[in-house]
PyMOL Python script that loads the backbone (N, CA, C, O; Angstrom):
from pymol import cmd

cmd.read_pdbstr("""\
ATOM      1  N   ARG A   1     -21.582 149.376 123.170  1.00  0.00           N
ATOM      2  CA  ARG A   1     -21.952 148.476 122.218  1.00  0.00           C
ATOM      3  C   ARG A   1     -21.020 147.676 121.201  1.00  0.00           C
ATOM      4  O   ARG A   1     -21.256 146.530 120.818  1.00  0.00           O
ATOM      5  N   GLU A   2     -20.199 148.256 120.917  1.00  0.00           N
ATOM      6  CA  GLU A   2     -18.829 147.575 119.957  1.00  0.00           C
ATOM      7  C   GLU A   2     -18.140 146.751 120.818  1.00  0.00           C
ATOM      8  O   GLU A   2     -17.588 145.688 120.533  1.00  0.00           O
ATOM      9  N   ARG A   3     -18.206 147.326 121.938  1.00  0.00           N
ATOM     10  CA  ARG A   3     -17.553 146.356 122.866  1.00  0.00           C
ATOM     11  C   ARG A   3     -17.551 145.013 122.742  1.00  0.00           C
ATOM     12  O   ARG A   3     -16.713 144.184 122.386  1.00  0.00           O
ATOM     13  N   ARG A   4     -19.311 144.955 123.326  1.00  0.00           N
ATOM     14  CA  ARG A   4     -19.863 143.924 123.372  1.00  0.00           C
ATOM     15  C   ARG A   4     -19.893 142.633 122.251  1.00  0.00           C
ATOM     16  O   ARG A   4     -19.910 141.412 122.405  1.00  0.00           O
ATOM     17  N   VAL A   5     -19.890 143.523 121.038  1.00  0.00           N
ATOM     18  CA  VAL A   5     -20.157 142.699 119.630  1.00  0.00           C
ATOM     19  C   VAL A   5     -18.754 141.933 119.753  1.00  0.00           C
ATOM     20  O   VAL A   5     -18.694 140.724 119.979  1.00  0.00           O
ATOM     21  N   ARG A   6     -17.317 142.983 119.535  1.00  0.00           N
ATOM     22  CA  ARG A   6     -16.168 142.113 119.874  1.00  0.00           C
ATOM     23  C   ARG A   6     -16.056 141.197 120.999  1.00  0.00           C
ATOM     24  O   ARG A   6     -15.646 140.070 120.725  1.00  0.00           O
ATOM     25  N   ALA A   7     -16.319 141.440 122.123  1.00  0.00           N
ATOM     26  CA  ALA A   7     -16.516 140.122 123.236  1.00  0.00           C
ATOM     27  C   ALA A   7     -17.210 139.084 122.449  1.00  0.00           C
ATOM     28  O   ALA A   7     -16.680 137.995 122.229  1.00  0.00           O
ATOM     29  N   TYR A   8     -18.287 139.373 122.057  1.00  0.00           N
ATOM     30  CA  TYR A   8     -19.266 138.093 121.266  1.00  0.00           C
ATOM     31  C   TYR A   8     -18.447 137.340 120.633  1.00  0.00           C
ATOM     32  O   TYR A   8     -18.109 136.214 120.997  1.00  0.00           O
ATOM     33  N   LEU A   9     -17.913 138.172 119.200  1.00  0.00           N
ATOM     34  CA  LEU A   9     -17.322 137.586 118.260  1.00  0.00           C
ATOM     35  C   LEU A   9     -16.037 136.669 118.645  1.00  0.00           C
ATOM     36  O   LEU A   9     -15.553 135.825 117.892  1.00  0.00           O
ATOM     37  N   PHE A  10     -15.457 137.055 120.262  1.00  0.00           N
ATOM     38  CA  PHE A  10     -14.197 136.911 120.251  1.00  0.00           C
ATOM     39  C   PHE A  10     -14.682 135.233 120.948  1.00  0.00           C
ATOM     40  O   PHE A  10     -14.164 134.147 120.691  1.00  0.00           O
ATOM     41  N   VAL A  11     -15.732 135.511 121.795  1.00  0.00           N
ATOM     42  CA  VAL A  11     -15.970 134.126 122.180  1.00  0.00           C
ATOM     43  C   VAL A  11     -16.384 132.871 121.393  1.00  0.00           C
ATOM     44  O   VAL A  11     -16.230 131.679 121.658  1.00  0.00           O
ATOM     45  N   CYS A  12     -17.097 133.646 120.089  1.00  0.00           N
ATOM     46  CA  CYS A  12     -17.623 132.441 119.147  1.00  0.00           C
ATOM     47  C   CYS A  12     -15.958 131.992 118.365  1.00  0.00           C
ATOM     48  O   CYS A  12     -15.774 130.859 117.922  1.00  0.00           O
ATOM     49  N   MET A  13     -15.179 132.776 118.327  1.00  0.00           N
ATOM     50  CA  MET A  13     -14.014 132.287 117.570  1.00  0.00           C
ATOM     51  C   MET A  13     -13.329 131.503 118.549  1.00  0.00           C
ATOM     52  O   MET A  13     -12.617 130.619 118.073  1.00  0.00           O
ATOM     53  N   LEU A  14     -13.359 131.597 119.774  1.00  0.00           N
ATOM     54  CA  LEU A  14     -12.464 130.595 120.691  1.00  0.00           C
ATOM     55  C   LEU A  14     -12.949 129.236 120.574  1.00  0.00           C
ATOM     56  O   LEU A  14     -12.255 128.224 120.474  1.00  0.00           O
ATOM     57  N   ALA A  15     -14.827 129.354 120.608  1.00  0.00           N
ATOM     58  CA  ALA A  15     -15.143 128.168 120.741  1.00  0.00           C
ATOM     59  C   ALA A  15     -15.139 127.276 119.474  1.00  0.00           C
ATOM     60  O   ALA A  15     -15.352 126.065 119.535  1.00  0.00           O
ATOM     61  N   LEU A  16     -14.862 127.999 118.226  1.00  0.00           N
ATOM     62  CA  LEU A  16     -14.412 127.422 117.029  1.00  0.00           C
ATOM     63  C   LEU A  16     -13.194 126.273 116.816  1.00  0.00           C
ATOM     64  O   LEU A  16     -12.933 125.171 116.333  1.00  0.00           O
ATOM     65  N   ARG A  17     -12.657 127.436 117.577  1.00  0.00           N
ATOM     66  CA  ARG A  17     -10.747 127.184 117.507  1.00  0.00           C
ATOM     67  C   ARG A  17     -10.955 125.885 118.713  1.00  0.00           C
ATOM     68  O   ARG A  17     -10.449 124.794 118.449  1.00  0.00           O
ATOM     69  N   LEU A  18     -11.402 125.992 119.485  1.00  0.00           N
ATOM     70  CA  LEU A  18     -11.220 124.755 120.395  1.00  0.00           C
ATOM     71  C   LEU A  18     -12.351 123.212 120.118  1.00  0.00           C
ATOM     72  O   LEU A  18     -12.317 122.035 120.476  1.00  0.00           O
ATOM     73  N   ALA A  19     -13.222 124.027 119.332  1.00  0.00           N
ATOM     74  CA  ALA A  19     -14.152 122.623 118.661  1.00  0.00           C
ATOM     75  C   ALA A  19     -13.203 122.228 117.742  1.00  0.00           C
ATOM     76  O   ALA A  19     -12.993 121.018 117.822  1.00  0.00           O
ATOM     77  N   SER A  20     -12.608 122.740 116.975  1.00  0.00           N
ATOM     78  CA  SER A  20     -11.400 122.270 115.893  1.00  0.00           C
ATOM     79  C   SER A  20     -10.364 121.835 116.316  1.00  0.00           C
ATOM     80  O   SER A  20      -9.614 121.115 115.657  1.00  0.00           O
ATOM     81  N   ALA A  21     -10.187 122.157 117.330  1.00  0.00           N
ATOM     82  CA  ALA A  21      -8.700 121.348 118.031  1.00  0.00           C
ATOM     83  C   ALA A  21      -9.488 119.802 118.457  1.00  0.00           C
ATOM     84  O   ALA A  21      -9.283 118.727 117.893  1.00  0.00           O
ATOM     85  N   LEU A  22     -10.392 120.045 119.566  1.00  0.00           N
ATOM     86  CA  LEU A  22     -11.040 118.759 119.786  1.00  0.00           C
ATOM     87  C   LEU A  22     -10.958 117.579 118.525  1.00  0.00           C
ATOM     88  O   LEU A  22     -10.307 116.543 118.392  1.00  0.00           O
ATOM     89  N   ARG A  23     -12.043 118.352 117.616  1.00  0.00           N
ATOM     90  CA  ARG A  23     -12.047 117.145 116.324  1.00  0.00           C
ATOM     91  C   ARG A  23     -10.794 116.856 116.074  1.00  0.00           C
ATOM     92  O   ARG A  23     -10.355 115.781 116.484  1.00  0.00           O
ATOM     93  N   TYR A  24     -10.012 117.691 115.399  1.00  0.00           N
ATOM     94  CA  TYR A  24      -8.255 117.253 115.488  1.00  0.00           C
ATOM     95  C   TYR A  24      -7.753 115.904 116.333  1.00  0.00           C
ATOM     96  O   TYR A  24      -7.233 114.843 115.988  1.00  0.00           O
ATOM     97  N   ARG A  25      -7.999 116.240 117.087  1.00  0.00           N
ATOM     98  CA  ARG A  25      -7.378 115.036 118.575  1.00  0.00           C
ATOM     99  C   ARG A  25      -8.047 113.973 118.455  1.00  0.00           C
ATOM    100  O   ARG A  25      -7.405 112.926 118.377  1.00  0.00           O
ATOM    101  N   LEU A  26      -9.314 113.928 118.412  1.00  0.00           N
ATOM    102  CA  LEU A  26     -10.380 113.010 118.244  1.00  0.00           C
ATOM    103  C   LEU A  26     -10.065 111.932 116.733  1.00  0.00           C
ATOM    104  O   LEU A  26     -10.066 110.701 116.762  1.00  0.00           O
ATOM    105  N   VAL A  27      -9.830 112.745 115.568  1.00  0.00           N
ATOM    106  CA  VAL A  27      -9.318 111.870 114.344  1.00  0.00           C
ATOM    107  C   VAL A  27      -7.809 111.225 114.618  1.00  0.00           C
ATOM    108  O   VAL A  27      -7.377 110.095 114.393  1.00  0.00           O
ATOM    109  N   ASP A  28      -7.398 112.000 114.998  1.00  0.00           N
ATOM    110  CA  ASP A  28      -5.940 111.615 115.294  1.00  0.00           C
ATOM    111  C   ASP A  28      -5.968 110.506 116.419  1.00  0.00           C
ATOM    112  O   ASP A  28      -4.967 109.789 116.417  1.00  0.00           O
ATOM    113  N   GLY A  29      -6.903 110.232 117.361  1.00  0.00           N
ATOM    114  CA  GLY A  29      -6.877 109.375 118.140  1.00  0.00           C
ATOM    115  C   GLY A  29      -7.500 107.960 117.540  1.00  0.00           C
ATOM    116  O   GLY A  29      -7.584 106.987 118.288  1.00  0.00           O
ATOM    117  N   GLY A  30      -7.846 107.901 116.434  1.00  0.00           N
ATOM    118  CA  GLY A  30      -8.681 106.995 115.984  1.00  0.00           C
ATOM    119  C   GLY A  30      -9.696 106.573 115.383  1.00  0.00           C
ATOM    120  O   GLY A  30      -9.932 105.553 114.736  1.00  0.00           O
ATOM    121  N   ILE A  31     -10.614 107.987 115.825  1.00  0.00           N
ATOM    122  CA  ILE A  31     -11.777 107.901 115.502  1.00  0.00           C
ATOM    123  C   ILE A  31     -12.246 108.373 114.268  1.00  0.00           C
ATOM    124  O   ILE A  31     -11.993 109.485 113.805  1.00  0.00           O
ATOM    125  N   GLU A  32     -13.130 107.258 113.599  1.00  0.00           N
ATOM    126  CA  GLU A  32     -13.318 107.831 112.016  1.00  0.00           C
ATOM    127  C   GLU A  32     -14.108 109.166 111.622  1.00  0.00           C
ATOM    128  O   GLU A  32     -14.887 109.863 112.272  1.00  0.00           O
ATOM    129  N   GLU A  33     -13.619 109.264 110.319  1.00  0.00           N
ATOM    130  CA  GLU A  33     -13.844 110.611 110.075  1.00  0.00           C
ATOM    131  C   GLU A  33     -15.219 110.820 109.821  1.00  0.00           C
ATOM    132  O   GLU A  33     -15.453 112.024 109.713  1.00  0.00           O
ATOM    133  N   ASP A  34     -16.253 110.079 109.680  1.00  0.00           N
ATOM    134  CA  ASP A  34     -17.717 110.436 109.723  1.00  0.00           C
ATOM    135  C   ASP A  34     -18.578 110.145 110.996  1.00  0.00           C
ATOM    136  O   ASP A  34     -19.784 110.347 111.140  1.00  0.00           O
ATOM    137  N   ALA A  35     -17.625 109.593 111.939  1.00  0.00           N
ATOM    138  CA  ALA A  35     -18.098 109.601 112.932  1.00  0.00           C
ATOM    139  C   ALA A  35     -17.690 110.489 114.055  1.00  0.00           C
ATOM    140  O   ALA A  35     -18.230 110.380 115.157  1.00  0.00           O
ATOM    141  N   VAL A  36     -16.753 111.367 113.815  1.00  0.00           N
ATOM    142  CA  VAL A  36     -16.116 112.222 114.528  1.00  0.00           C
ATOM    143  C   VAL A  36     -17.225 113.389 114.891  1.00  0.00           C
ATOM    144  O   VAL A  36     -17.149 113.650 116.091  1.00  0.00           O
ATOM    145  N   ALA A  37     -18.211 114.152 114.230  1.00  0.00           N
ATOM    146  CA  ALA A  37     -18.800 115.029 114.813  1.00  0.00           C
ATOM    147  C   ALA A  37     -19.774 114.377 115.798  1.00  0.00           C
ATOM    148  O   ALA A  37     -19.959 115.017 116.833  1.00  0.00           O
ATOM    149  N   GLU A  38     -20.220 113.589 115.706  1.00  0.00           N
ATOM    150  CA  GLU A  38     -21.317 112.521 116.864  1.00  0.00           C
ATOM    151  C   GLU A  38     -20.657 112.226 117.938  1.00  0.00           C
ATOM    152  O   GLU A  38     -21.290 112.275 118.993  1.00  0.00           O
ATOM    153  N   GLU A  39     -19.219 111.841 117.979  1.00  0.00           N
ATOM    154  CA  GLU A  39     -18.222 111.673 118.989  1.00  0.00           C
ATOM    155  C   GLU A  39     -18.184 112.932 119.644  1.00  0.00           C
ATOM    156  O   GLU A  39     -18.554 113.127 120.802  1.00  0.00           O
ATOM    157  N   GLN A  40     -17.705 113.811 118.833  1.00  0.00           N
ATOM    158  CA  GLN A  40     -17.269 115.247 119.692  1.00  0.00           C
ATOM    159  C   GLN A  40     -18.519 115.730 120.297  1.00  0.00           C
ATOM    160  O   GLN A  40     -18.346 116.147 121.442  1.00  0.00           O
ATOM    161  N   GLU A  41     -19.710 115.796 119.870  1.00  0.00           N
ATOM    162  CA  GLU A  41     -20.978 116.246 120.515  1.00  0.00           C
ATOM    163  C   GLU A  41     -20.817 115.471 122.122  1.00  0.00           C
ATOM    164  O   GLU A  41     -20.430 115.873 123.219  1.00  0.00           O
ATOM    165  N   ARG A  42     -21.369 114.070 121.557  1.00  0.00           N
ATOM    166  CA  ARG A  42     -21.373 113.432 122.777  1.00  0.00           C
ATOM    167  C   ARG A  42     -20.422 113.720 124.093  1.00  0.00           C
ATOM    168  O   ARG A  42     -20.856 113.834 125.239  1.00  0.00           O
ATOM    169  N   LEU A  43     -19.159 113.805 123.736  1.00  0.00           N
ATOM    170  CA  LEU A  43     -18.198 113.891 124.548  1.00  0.00           C
ATOM    171  C   LEU A  43     -18.206 115.492 125.210  1.00  0.00           C
ATOM    172  O   LEU A  43     -17.835 115.599 126.379  1.00  0.00           O
ATOM    173  N   LEU A  44     -18.580 116.586 124.551  1.00  0.00           N
ATOM    174  CA  LEU A  44     -18.923 117.777 125.193  1.00  0.00           C
ATOM    175  C   LEU A  44     -20.313 117.852 126.096  1.00  0.00           C
ATOM    176  O   LEU A  44     -20.534 118.649 127.008  1.00  0.00           O
ATOM    177  N   GLU A  45     -21.177 116.826 125.607  1.00  0.00           N
ATOM    178  CA  GLU A  45     -22.231 116.599 126.660  1.00  0.00           C
ATOM    179  C   GLU A  45     -22.000 116.149 127.968  1.00  0.00           C
ATOM    180  O   GLU A  45     -22.328 116.653 129.042  1.00  0.00           O
ATOM    181  N   ASP A  46     -21.285 114.953 127.667  1.00  0.00           N
ATOM    182  CA  ASP A  46     -20.506 114.399 128.986  1.00  0.00           C
ATOM    183  C   ASP A  46     -19.685 115.469 129.613  1.00  0.00           C
ATOM    184  O   ASP A  46     -19.942 116.030 130.679  1.00  0.00           O
ATOM    185  N   LEU A  47     -18.840 115.653 128.965  1.00  0.00           N
ATOM    186  CA  LEU A  47     -18.056 116.551 129.753  1.00  0.00           C
ATOM    187  C   LEU A  47     -18.822 118.168 130.606  1.00  0.00           C
ATOM    188  O   LEU A  47     -18.170 118.907 131.344  1.00  0.00           O
ATOM    189  N   GLY A  48     -19.896 118.318 130.336  1.00  0.00           N
ATOM    190  CA  GLY A  48     -20.886 119.276 130.479  1.00  0.00           C
ATOM    191  C   GLY A  48     -21.464 118.819 132.197  1.00  0.00           C
ATOM    192  O   GLY A  48     -21.884 119.514 133.122  1.00  0.00           O
ATOM    193  N   ARG A  49     -21.268 117.524 132.072  1.00  0.00           N
ATOM    194  CA  ARG A  49     -21.725 116.922 133.573  1.00  0.00           C
ATOM    195  C   ARG A  49     -20.714 117.198 134.547  1.00  0.00           C
ATOM    196  O   ARG A  49     -20.940 117.473 135.726  1.00  0.00           O
ATOM    197  N   VAL A  50     -19.674 117.120 134.045  1.00  0.00           N
ATOM    198  CA  VAL A  50     -18.396 117.075 135.357  1.00  0.00           C
ATOM    199  C   VAL A  50     -18.396 118.097 136.400  1.00  0.00           C
ATOM    200  O   VAL A  50     -19.026 119.070 135.985  1.00  0.00           O
ATOM    201  N   GLU A  51     -18.043 118.243 137.341  1.00  0.00           N
ATOM    202  CA  GLU A  51     -17.758 118.737 138.209  1.00  0.00           C
ATOM    203  C   GLU A  51     -16.679 118.962 138.678  1.00  0.00           C
ATOM    204  O   GLU A  51     -15.833 118.093 138.466  1.00  0.00           O
ATOM    205  N   ARG A  52     -16.295 120.068 139.414  1.00  0.00           N
ATOM    206  CA  ARG A  52     -14.954 120.281 140.007  1.00  0.00           C
ATOM    207  C   ARG A  52     -15.043 120.771 141.483  1.00  0.00           C
ATOM    208  O   ARG A  52     -15.555 121.875 141.668  1.00  0.00           O
ATOM    209  N   VAL A  53     -14.692 120.213 142.317  1.00  0.00           N
ATOM    210  CA  VAL A  53     -14.622 120.224 143.807  1.00  0.00           C
ATOM    211  C   VAL A  53     -13.266 120.385 144.388  1.00  0.00           C
ATOM    212  O   VAL A  53     -12.366 119.555 144.256  1.00  0.00           O
ATOM    213  N   GLN A  54     -13.168 121.594 145.091  1.00  0.00           N
ATOM    214  CA  GLN A  54     -11.990 122.061 145.497  1.00  0.00           C
ATOM    215  C   GLN A  54     -12.144 122.150 146.961  1.00  0.00           C
ATOM    216  O   GLN A  54     -13.052 122.891 147.338  1.00  0.00           O
ATOM    217  N   VAL A  55     -11.432 121.539 147.884  1.00  0.00           N
ATOM    218  CA  VAL A  55     -11.174 121.779 149.466  1.00  0.00           C
ATOM    219  C   VAL A  55     -10.022 121.848 150.219  1.00  0.00           C
ATOM    220  O   VAL A  55      -9.066 121.089 150.381  1.00  0.00           O
ATOM    221  N   ARG A  56     -10.316 122.877 150.621  1.00  0.00           N
ATOM    222  CA  ARG A  56      -8.595 123.286 151.298  1.00  0.00           C
ATOM    223  C   ARG A  56      -9.090 123.286 153.137  1.00  0.00           C
ATOM    224  O   ARG A  56     -10.153 123.637 153.647  1.00  0.00           O
ATOM    225  N   LEU A  57      -7.796 122.728 153.790  1.00  0.00           N
ATOM    226  CA  LEU A  57      -7.738 122.243 154.801  1.00  0.00           C
ATOM    227  C   LEU A  57      -6.338 122.898 155.305  1.00  0.00           C
ATOM    228  O   LEU A  57      -5.269 122.296 155.202  1.00  0.00           O
ATOM    229  N   GLY A  58      -6.438 123.937 155.750  1.00  0.00           N
ATOM    230  CA  GLY A  58      -4.952 124.574 156.369  1.00  0.00           C
ATOM    231  C   GLY A  58      -4.242 124.726 155.067  1.00  0.00           C
ATOM    232  O   GLY A  58      -4.879 124.841 154.021  1.00  0.00           O
ATOM    233  N   ARG A  59      -2.942 124.730 155.102  1.00  0.00           N
ATOM    234  CA  ARG A  59      -2.499 124.959 153.630  1.00  0.00           C
ATOM    235  C   ARG A  59      -2.391 124.049 152.263  1.00  0.00           C
ATOM    236  O   ARG A  59      -1.780 124.210 151.207  1.00  0.00           O
ATOM    237  N   GLU A  60      -3.369 122.895 152.824  1.00  0.00           N
ATOM    238  CA  GLU A  60      -3.338 121.606 151.912  1.00  0.00           C
ATOM    239  C   GLU A  60      -4.686 122.163 151.016  1.00  0.00           C
ATOM    240  O   GLU A  60      -5.622 122.712 151.598  1.00  0.00           O
ATOM    241  N   THR A  61      -4.679 121.952 149.463  1.00  0.00           N
ATOM    242  CA  THR A  61      -5.967 121.931 148.968  1.00  0.00           C
ATOM    243  C   THR A  61      -6.221 120.617 148.072  1.00  0.00           C
ATOM    244  O   THR A  61      -5.366 120.112 147.345  1.00  0.00           O
ATOM    245  N   ARG A  62      -7.045 120.323 148.178  1.00  0.00           N
ATOM    246  CA  ARG A  62      -7.737 118.814 147.494  1.00  0.00           C
ATOM    247  C   ARG A  62      -8.543 118.993 146.127  1.00  0.00           C
ATOM    248  O   ARG A  62      -9.640 119.544 146.206  1.00  0.00           O
ATOM    249  N   THR A  63      -8.122 118.605 144.990  1.00  0.00           N
ATOM    250  CA  THR A  63      -8.901 118.652 143.927  1.00  0.00           C
ATOM    251  C   THR A  63      -9.443 117.654 143.397  1.00  0.00           C
ATOM    252  O   THR A  63      -8.663 116.813 142.952  1.00  0.00           O
ATOM    253  N   TRP A  64     -10.978 117.382 143.250  1.00  0.00           N
ATOM    254  CA  TRP A  64     -11.724 116.106 142.944  1.00  0.00           C
ATOM    255  C   TRP A  64     -12.769 116.421 141.407  1.00  0.00           C
ATOM    256  O   TRP A  64     -13.595 117.332 141.339  1.00  0.00           O
ATOM    257  N   TYR A  65     -12.465 115.412 140.267  1.00  0.00           N
ATOM    258  CA  TYR A  65     -13.806 115.503 139.729  1.00  0.00           C
ATOM    259  C   TYR A  65     -14.768 114.698 139.856  1.00  0.00           C
ATOM    260  O   TYR A  65     -14.555 113.495 140.010  1.00  0.00           O
ATOM    261  N   LEU A  66     -15.970 115.199 139.817  1.00  0.00           N
ATOM    262  CA  LEU A  66     -17.175 114.469 140.227  1.00  0.00           C
ATOM    263  C   LEU A  66     -17.849 114.097 138.562  1.00  0.00           C
ATOM    264  O   LEU A  66     -17.768 114.837 137.581  1.00  0.00           O
ATOM    265  N   ASN A  67     -18.473 112.806 138.627  1.00  0.00           N
ATOM    266  CA  ASN A  67     -19.374 112.464 137.514  1.00  0.00           C
ATOM    267  C   ASN A  67     -18.395 112.180 136.228  1.00  0.00           C
ATOM    268  O   ASN A  67     -18.772 112.362 135.071  1.00  0.00           O
ATOM    269  N   VAL A  68     -17.365 111.809 136.508  1.00  0.00           N
ATOM    270  CA  VAL A  68     -16.003 111.139 135.459  1.00  0.00           C
ATOM    271  C   VAL A  68     -16.457 110.007 134.963  1.00  0.00           C
ATOM    272  O   VAL A  68     -16.634 109.288 135.946  1.00  0.00           O
ATOM    273  N   THR A  69     -16.745 109.437 134.024  1.00  0.00           N
ATOM    274  CA  THR A  69     -17.458 108.099 133.667  1.00  0.00           C
ATOM    275  C   THR A  69     -16.084 107.797 132.979  1.00  0.00           C
ATOM    276  O   THR A  69     -15.218 108.589 132.606  1.00  0.00           O
ATOM    277  N   LYS A  70     -16.128 106.315 132.911  1.00  0.00           N
ATOM    278  CA  LYS A  70     -15.484 105.424 132.028  1.00  0.00           C
ATOM    279  C   LYS A  70     -15.050 105.871 130.881  1.00  0.00           C
ATOM    280  O   LYS A  70     -13.872 106.065 130.582  1.00  0.00           O
ATOM    281  N   ARG A  71     -16.339 106.104 129.976  1.00  0.00           N
ATOM    282  CA  ARG A  71     -16.231 106.716 128.644  1.00  0.00           C
ATOM    283  C   ARG A  71     -15.817 107.968 128.306  1.00  0.00           C
ATOM    284  O   ARG A  71     -15.535 108.322 127.161  1.00  0.00           O
ATOM    285  N   ILE A  72     -15.760 108.904 129.663  1.00  0.00           N
ATOM    286  CA  ILE A  72     -15.266 110.115 129.280  1.00  0.00           C
ATOM    287  C   ILE A  72     -13.611 110.035 129.620  1.00  0.00           C
ATOM    288  O   ILE A  72     -12.964 110.827 128.934  1.00  0.00           O
ATOM    289  N   ARG A  73     -12.906 109.315 130.446  1.00  0.00           N
ATOM    290  CA  ARG A  73     -11.630 108.768 130.679  1.00  0.00           C
ATOM    291  C   ARG A  73     -10.847 108.059 129.189  1.00  0.00           C
ATOM    292  O   ARG A  73      -9.705 108.111 128.732  1.00  0.00           O
ATOM    293  N   ASP A  74     -12.098 107.421 128.767  1.00  0.00           N
ATOM    294  CA  ASP A  74     -11.471 106.535 127.470  1.00  0.00           C
ATOM    295  C   ASP A  74     -11.310 107.517 126.247  1.00  0.00           C
ATOM    296  O   ASP A  74     -10.395 107.534 125.423  1.00  0.00           O
ATOM    297  N   ASP A  75     -12.439 108.345 126.331  1.00  0.00           N
ATOM    298  CA  ASP A  75     -12.275 109.636 124.994  1.00  0.00           C
ATOM    299  C   ASP A  75     -10.905 110.429 125.423  1.00  0.00           C
ATOM    300  O   ASP A  75      -9.901 110.333 124.718  1.00  0.00           O
ATOM    301  N   LEU A  76     -10.920 111.211 126.612  1.00  0.00           N
ATOM    302  CA  LEU A  76      -9.929 111.599 126.675  1.00  0.00           C
ATOM    303  C   LEU A  76      -8.321 111.236 126.554  1.00  0.00           C
ATOM    304  O   LEU A  76      -7.387 111.936 126.163  1.00  0.00           O
ATOM    305  N   ARG A  77      -8.358 109.773 127.074  1.00  0.00           N
ATOM    306  CA  ARG A  77      -7.303 109.026 126.850  1.00  0.00           C
ATOM    307  C   ARG A  77      -7.009 109.225 124.722  1.00  0.00           C
ATOM    308  O   ARG A  77      -6.063 109.695 124.090  1.00  0.00           O
ATOM    309  N   ARG A  78      -8.156 108.687 124.329  1.00  0.00           N
ATOM    310  CA  ARG A  78      -7.682 108.915 123.128  1.00  0.00           C
ATOM    311  C   ARG A  78      -7.315 109.860 122.631  1.00  0.00           C
ATOM    312  O   ARG A  78      -6.308 109.792 121.926  1.00  0.00           O
ATOM    313  N   ALA A  79      -8.038 111.180 122.822  1.00  0.00           N
ATOM    314  CA  ALA A  79      -7.669 112.584 122.326  1.00  0.00           C
ATOM    315  C   ALA A  79      -6.528 112.814 122.683  1.00  0.00           C
ATOM    316  O   ALA A  79      -6.092 113.780 122.056  1.00  0.00           O
ATOM    317  N   LYS A  80      -5.593 112.281 123.600  1.00  0.00           N
ATOM    318  CA  LYS A  80      -4.450 113.052 124.360  1.00  0.00           C
ATOM    319  C   LYS A  80      -4.463 113.488 125.327  1.00  0.00           C
ATOM    320  O   LYS A  80      -3.433 113.967 125.802  1.00  0.00           O
ATOM    321  N   LEU A  81      -5.744 113.490 126.053  1.00  0.00           N
ATOM    322  CA  LEU A  81      -6.008 114.678 127.134  1.00  0.00           C
ATOM    323  C   LEU A  81      -5.879 113.956 128.217  1.00  0.00           C
ATOM    324  O   LEU A  81      -6.024 114.638 129.232  1.00  0.00           O
ATOM    325  N   ARG A  82      -5.662 112.837 128.411  1.00  0.00           N
ATOM    326  CA  ARG A  82      -5.294 112.320 129.752  1.00  0.00           C
ATOM    327  C   ARG A  82      -5.340 112.879 131.407  1.00  0.00           C
ATOM    328  O   ARG A  82      -5.877 112.288 132.344  1.00  0.00           O
ATOM    329  N   ASP A  83      -4.764 113.916 131.444  1.00  0.00           N
ATOM    330  CA  ASP A  83      -4.191 115.226 132.382  1.00  0.00           C
ATOM    331  C   ASP A  83      -5.665 115.692 132.625  1.00  0.00           C
ATOM    332  O   ASP A  83      -6.038 115.811 133.792  1.00  0.00           O
ATOM    333  N   LEU A  84      -6.400 115.923 131.747  1.00  0.00           N
ATOM    334  CA  LEU A  84      -7.269 117.108 131.644  1.00  0.00           C
ATOM    335  C   LEU A  84      -8.247 117.247 133.198  1.00  0.00           C
ATOM    336  O   LEU A  84      -8.565 118.314 133.724  1.00  0.00           O
ATOM    337  N   LEU A  85      -8.513 116.152 133.598  1.00  0.00           N
ATOM    338  CA  LEU A  85      -9.234 115.710 134.703  1.00  0.00           C
ATOM    339  C   LEU A  85      -8.647 115.244 135.593  1.00  0.00           C
ATOM    340  O   LEU A  85      -9.165 114.240 136.082  1.00  0.00           O
ATOM    341  N   ARG A  86      -7.096 115.823 136.314  1.00  0.00           N
ATOM    342  CA  ARG A  86      -6.458 115.135 137.029  1.00  0.00           C
ATOM    343  C   ARG A  86      -6.660 115.454 138.473  1.00  0.00           C
ATOM    344  O   ARG A  86      -6.379 116.598 138.830  1.00  0.00           O
ATOM    345  N   GLU A  87      -7.100 114.618 139.336  1.00  0.00           N
ATOM    346  CA  GLU A  87      -7.169 114.953 140.522  1.00  0.00           C
ATOM    347  C   GLU A  87      -5.473 115.093 141.464  1.00  0.00           C
ATOM    348  O   GLU A  87      -4.471 114.384 141.373  1.00  0.00           O
ATOM    349  N   GLU A  88      -5.768 116.369 142.364  1.00  0.00           N
ATOM    350  CA  GLU A  88      -4.502 116.486 142.784  1.00  0.00           C
ATOM    351  C   GLU A  88      -4.879 117.017 144.300  1.00  0.00           C
ATOM    352  O   GLU A  88      -6.009 117.169 144.763  1.00  0.00           O
ATOM    353  N   THR A  89      -3.677 117.242 144.905  1.00  0.00           N
ATOM    354  CA  THR A  89      -3.354 117.649 146.124  1.00  0.00           C
ATOM    355  C   THR A  89      -2.197 118.940 146.203  1.00  0.00           C
ATOM    356  O   THR A  89      -1.048 118.748 145.806  1.00  0.00           O
ATOM    357  N   THR A  90      -2.539 119.979 146.638  1.00  0.00           N
ATOM    358  CA  THR A  90      -1.172 120.941 146.443  1.00  0.00           C
ATOM    359  C   THR A  90      -1.217 121.457 147.878  1.00  0.00           C
ATOM    360  O   THR A  90      -2.272 121.470 148.514  1.00  0.00           O
ATOM    361  N   ILE A  91       0.020 121.908 148.411  1.00  0.00           N
ATOM    362  CA  ILE A  91       0.165 122.570 149.459  1.00  0.00           C
ATOM    363  C   ILE A  91       0.652 124.069 149.036  1.00  0.00           C
ATOM    364  O   ILE A  91       1.481 124.260 148.146  1.00  0.00           O
ATOM    365  N   VAL A  92       0.102 124.986 149.702  1.00  0.00           N
ATOM    366  CA  VAL A  92       0.143 126.078 149.547  1.00  0.00           C
ATOM    367  C   VAL A  92       1.290 126.762 150.616  1.00  0.00           C
ATOM    368  O   VAL A  92       1.119 126.779 151.835  1.00  0.00           O
ATOM    369  N   PRO A  93       2.477 127.318 149.936  1.00  0.00           N
ATOM    370  CA  PRO A  93       3.482 127.949 150.625  1.00  0.00           C
ATOM    371  C   PRO A  93       3.208 129.300 151.599  1.00  0.00           C
ATOM    372  O   PRO A  93       2.416 130.196 151.309  1.00  0.00           O
ATOM    373  N   VAL A  94       4.031 129.248 152.811  1.00  0.00           N
ATOM    374  CA  VAL A  94       3.571 130.214 153.775  1.00  0.00           C
ATOM    375  C   VAL A  94       4.249 131.686 153.509  1.00  0.00           C
ATOM    376  O   VAL A  94       3.970 132.637 154.240  1.00  0.00           O
TER     377      VAL A  94
END
""", "prot")
cmd.dss("prot")
cmd.show_as("cartoon", "prot")
cmd.util.cbc("prot")
cmd.orient("prot")
């Protein structure tokens, strides 16, 4: 039981740290201090709709992100997280 409580507290603290880091990046990216909370909530809600698709053909793996809007890309660029949803192709060595 104590282990579950510790795990729950860990997840809550991690969420708080990540939210604080995102808030800092948005303010640093030029979002007004009084509008940053609303902007942060909107961005997190928009990111919740993004889906990651990974297709493997032989040794090649291709990754796409679906439902990424211009607004999401602009917000990530402003927060200096431009590569967060980068689509890529990787080759798995034999």
